[in-house]
N, C-alpha and C positions, 0 to 999 in steps of 0.2 A: 577832782577827777574829770578828765575831758569827756565830752559826749561820746566819742568813739569807744573809750574804755567802759563807760557805763552801758552803752548799747551792747558791746561784746559780752559783758557780764550778764545782761538780761537774756541775750541769745543763748548763752550757756545754761542759764536757769530754765529756759523753755525746753531745751533739749534734755536737761536733767530731769524735769518733772515727767516728761513722757517716758524716759528710760526708767525712772523710778517706778512708775506704774507698771511698765513692762517687766521690771525686776520683781515687783511684788507678786505678780501672777505666777512666776516660775515655781516657787515652792507651794503655792496655794492651789492653783487650778489642777495640777496633776493629782494631788491628794483629794481635792474636792471631787474630781472626776471619778475617783474610785467609789465615792459614796453614791454617785449617779450610775455606776456600773458601765462606764464608757470604755471603748476599746482604744488601743494606741492610735489607730487611724482617726477615730473621732476626736481624740485629744489633739492630734496633729491638725485636724481641720479647724478646731477652735483657734489654735495659734495662727494658722495660715489665713484665716478670715481677715485679720487685721491688715496683713500685707497685700492681700488680694485687692482690697479697695485702694490701698496706697499705690498699687501698681497702676491703676487706671487714672488716678487723680494727680500724681506728682507732676507730670509735664503740664497738664492743664492749669494746675495751681501756679506753676512757674510762669506761664504765659500771663495768667490773670494778675499775678503780682507785678509783672513788668508793666502791664497796662493800667491797672487800677490801684496799685500801691501795696507796699509791703506791710505797713502797719495795720491796716484794717483786716487783712486776711490773717495776720498773726493773732490778732485779738479774737477774731471769730473762731480760730482753731483752739485757742485756750478755753474759750467758753464751752465749746463742744467737748473738749477733753474733761472738763469739770463735770458736765452732765453725764457723760458715759461712765465715768468712774463711779459716781453715785449709783448708777443703774446696775452695776455689778452686784450690789447688795440684794437686788430683787431677783437675780437669775436663779432659777430652780430647775432648769432643763438644758439639754444640749442645744436646742433651737434658740433659746434665750441667750445662751453664752455666745453662740455664733453671731447672732444679731448685734449684740453689744460690741463684740470685737469688730464687726463691720463698721459700725458707727464711730468707734474709736479710731479706726483707720482713716476715716474721712477727716476727723479733727487733726490727727497727726500729720496728714499729708500737707496741711497748711503750715503748722509750726516747723516741721522738719525741712520744708522747702524754703520758707522765707528767711529763717535764721541764717543759714550759710550764704544765701543770696545777699543779705544785708552786709555780711562780712566782705564778700567779694566786691560789693559796691564801695565799701569804705577803705579797703587796703589795696596797695599795688601788688603785683605778682611777687616781688622779692620778699614781702612780708606775709603773703596770703596763707602759705602752708602752715607757718607757725601760729598765726591767729586762728585759723580754722582748727588746728590741733588743740589750742586752748579751749575753743568753744566745744569741741567734741569731747574734751575732758568732762564736760557736763554729762555726756552719755555714760562715761565710765563711773562718775560719781553716783549717777542714778542707779546704774546696775550694781554698784558696790553696796549702797544702802538699801535698795529695793528688796532684794532677796532676803537680806538679814531681817529687815523690818517686817516683811511679809511672813517669814517663818516664825518669828517671835510673837507677832500679834495674832497669827492664826492659832498658835498653841495656847496663847493667853486669853484671847477674847473671841475666838471663833472666826467664822468665814467673813463676816462683814467688817470686822475691825480694821484689817489692812486697807480696805478701800475707803473707809471713812477718813482715815489719816491722809491717804493720798489725795482725796478731794480737798481737804483743808489746805494742803501744800499747794495744790494747783490754783486755788483761789488767790493765795498770797502772790504767786508768780504772775497771775493774770493782772493783779493790781499794779505790780512793778512794770509790766509791759505797757499798760495804759499810761502810766506816769512818765516813763523814760523814752520809749521808742518814738522817733520822729520819722516822717517820710523823707527818704533820700532826696536831696535837691535835684539830682540828675534824672529822677524818674520820668519827668515829662519828655526828656530827650530819649529815654529808653523806649518810650511808647512808639517812637518812630523807627526803632531798630529791630523790632521783632520780625518784620518781614524781610525779604531779600536775602541777605547773608545769614539770617537766622531761620530761614525756612527749613522745614523738616527734611526736604531732599538734600539740602546742603549739609545739615547736621549729620544725617545718616552717611554722608560721604566722607566725614571726618574720621579717619582711621584711628587716630589717637583717642578720640572721644569714645569710639566703639570698644576698643580693647580695654580702656579704663573701666568702662561700664561692665565688661566681661569679668574683670577682676572683682569688682564690687558684687556682682551676681554670685560668683563662686564663694566669696567670703561670707556673704549673708546666707547662702545655702547651708554652709557649715554651722553658722549660728542657729539656723532653723532646725538642724539636727539636735543641737545641744539643749535648747530651752525646753522642749517638751519631753525629751527622751532621757536625759541624764538624771532628773529627779527620781524617776521610777527605778532607774538603773542603780543609783546609790541606795535607795530604800531597800530594794530586793537583795542586792549583793552584800551590803554592810549593815542593813537595818537602820539606816540613817533617818533621824527625825526631820521634820520640816525646818527646825532651827539649824541643825547641822548642814542640811542641804543649802540653806541660805548662806552659811559661812563658806561652803565650798564655792558657790558662785561669787561670793565676795572676793575670794582669792583671784578669780579670773578678772574681776572688775578692777581690783587694785593694780594688777599688772597692766591692764589696758589703759588705766588712768595714767600710769607713768609713761607708757609707750606713746600715746596720742600726741601730746605736745612736743615730746623729744623728737619723734620721728617726723612729725610735721615740719619742725624747724630744720631737721637734717635735710629734708627734701628741698627746702629753700636754698640750702648751701650746695648740695651735690647733684641736684636734679631729682625728678619724681621717680624715674624708672628703677634706679638701683635699689632704693629701699623697698619698693613694691616687689621686685623680683626676688630679693632676699627673703621677704616675708612669705611669698608663695612657697618657696622651698622649705622654710622653717615650719610653716603651718601644716604642710603635707606630712612632714616627719612627725609633728606633734599629734596629728590625728592617727597616723598609722601605729604609733606606740602607746596611745592612750590606755587601751584596755590592759596593758601590762602592769599598770599600777594595782597592787594587790592589797593596799590598806587605805584607810581614810586619809592618813598623812600623805602618802604618795599620790593619792587622787587629788589632794589639794595642790600639790606641786604641779601635777599634770594640768589642772585647771588654770593655774597661774601661767604656765607655758602657753596654753591656748590663748589666754588673754593677751600676752605679750606679742605673740606672732600675729594675732588678729589685728592688734593696733599697728604693728609694723607694716602690715599689708594695706590697711584701709586708710590710715591717717593722711597719706599724700593724695588720695584719689580725688576728693572734691576740688582741691587746688589744681590738680592735674587736668581735670575736665575744664575748669575755668581757663587755665593756660592754653589748652588746646583750641578753645574758641577764640581767645584773644589773639593768638598767634595767626589765626586765619583772618580775623577781622577785629580791628581795634575798637569798633563800636558794638562788640558782641553783647548779647543779653545774658547776664550771669544767672538770672532766674531760670531760664530755660536749661542752662548747663546743669544747675543743681537739680532741676527736675529730672534730667536724664540720670543723674547719680541716684536719686531716690527711687526712680523707676527700676533701675538695675537691682538696688537693694530689695525692693519689694517683690520682684520676680523670684529672686533667690530665697527670700524669707517665706514666700508663699509655697513654692514647690518643695523646699527643704523639709518642713514638717510632714508633708504628705508622702514624699518619697521615703523619707527616713522612717516614718511610722509603718509604711507598707513593708519595707525591707526587714525591719526588726520583727514584725509579726511573722514573716516567713523564715528569715535566717537569724541573724544576730547583730548586735551593736558593733562588734568587732569587724564583721564582714562589711558593714556599712562604712565604717571609718577607713578601712583599708582601700575600698573601692574609691572613696572620695579622695584619698591621698593620691591615687594613681591619676585621677582626673586633674588634680591640681598640678602635678608634674607635667602632664601633657599640655597644659595651657601656657606654661612658661615660655616656650618659643613663640607662641602667638603674641604674647605681650612684647617680647623683645623685638620682633619684626614689625609689629603694628605701630609701636611707639618710637621707632627709630628716628623719625624726623622731629621729635619734640625738643625744642631748645630749653636750656636751663632758664629758670625764672629770671635771673639777672639779665638775660639777653632778650627778654620780651618787654616791649614798650607798652605801658598802660595807656 
C-alpha cells in the first residue's frame, strides 16, 4: 500500500473516531440529561459547546498547520480527544458537561482541519472530491457505529461504559497516526503562501468560497437540530429505548456512508454545484416531510433519507472550497480553505441546537423542520449565482 493510501486511511480513522464519540453521545447525553433534570435548551447548549470552540479555532488551526506542520497538530488533537473522552465519565452536572464539550471541540478542531488539508495536499483537483468523500466516509462510519454502541453500552453498562470504549479506540487511532503520518514535503513552501493571495480580505472576496461555506453552515445547522432533539422525540412519541434510538441514527449514518464517496466522486466528474444544489432541494423536502413518519419503521426510512440528502449536499463542499482557492491562486493554502469549511460547519452546529431547542420549547419539532426547509429553498438561488464562475475540477490546474 502506498503512503498516500495509508495516509488517507489514517485520516479517515481520525475523522471516524471523532464522529464515533459524537455518535456515542447522541443516545446517551439526552437520556443522561433527564436524570440531571435539564431543559431542551440546556441540552442544546451542551451539544453547541463543542462547535462553539470549533468555530473560533478552525481557521487558526488551518493557518497553524500551514506554518508549523500537519502531523504535530493532528497528534495533539488526538491526544486531547482521548483525554476529554475519559473526562465524560466524571461529568455530574450541566457545567461539567459543557466544559468537557468545549475542550473536546478544541481537540476536534485540530483533527478535522488537518485531515482534509492533508488530502488536498496529496491529490489533484480531478481526484480530490472522490478522495475527500472516502475520508468523510469515516464520519459516516463513526456516526453509524457510535449511536448503536452508545445505546447498547448505556443500557448494559451504564453511563461510563460508552466513553471508556471510545477512549480505547481513540488511543489505537492515535498510535496509527504517530506511525503513519508524515509531514507533507511541500509544507515549507506553503509557509510562504499564507500571506498575500491567502489573506483574509482576499478570501472573503472569493464568492464561491463564501457560498460554499453558506451551504455547509445550513447543512450543519440541520444536523444540529437532529442530534439533541430527535432522541427525545423518538422516546416520547414511540417509547424508543436508547438502543432503538441508536439504530435509528445508524440508518441515517448508513445512507450518508453510501452517499459521501459516491457523490464526492460524482462532483469530480460533473462539477461541484449540481450535486450540492440537488442536495439542497432534497434535504429541504426531507426535513419538511419528516414528522409525517408515524411508526418506528417509517422513522428509520426518514432518517435514512436525511442521511442520503445530507451526504449529497456536503460531500462536494470541502473539494469545492479547495477548488475555489486554487482557481484564484495556484499556490493557495489548502489548510486555510478547510479551516473555512470547518468554521462554517461549527457556526451551523453551534446555533442549530440552540435555535432548535428554543423553538421546540415554544412550538414544535414539525414547525422547526418546516421553517428550516423554507430557508434551504431560499438559499438555492444564492448558491447558483455565487458559484457561477467555478470551473469543473478537470479544468483547474494543480
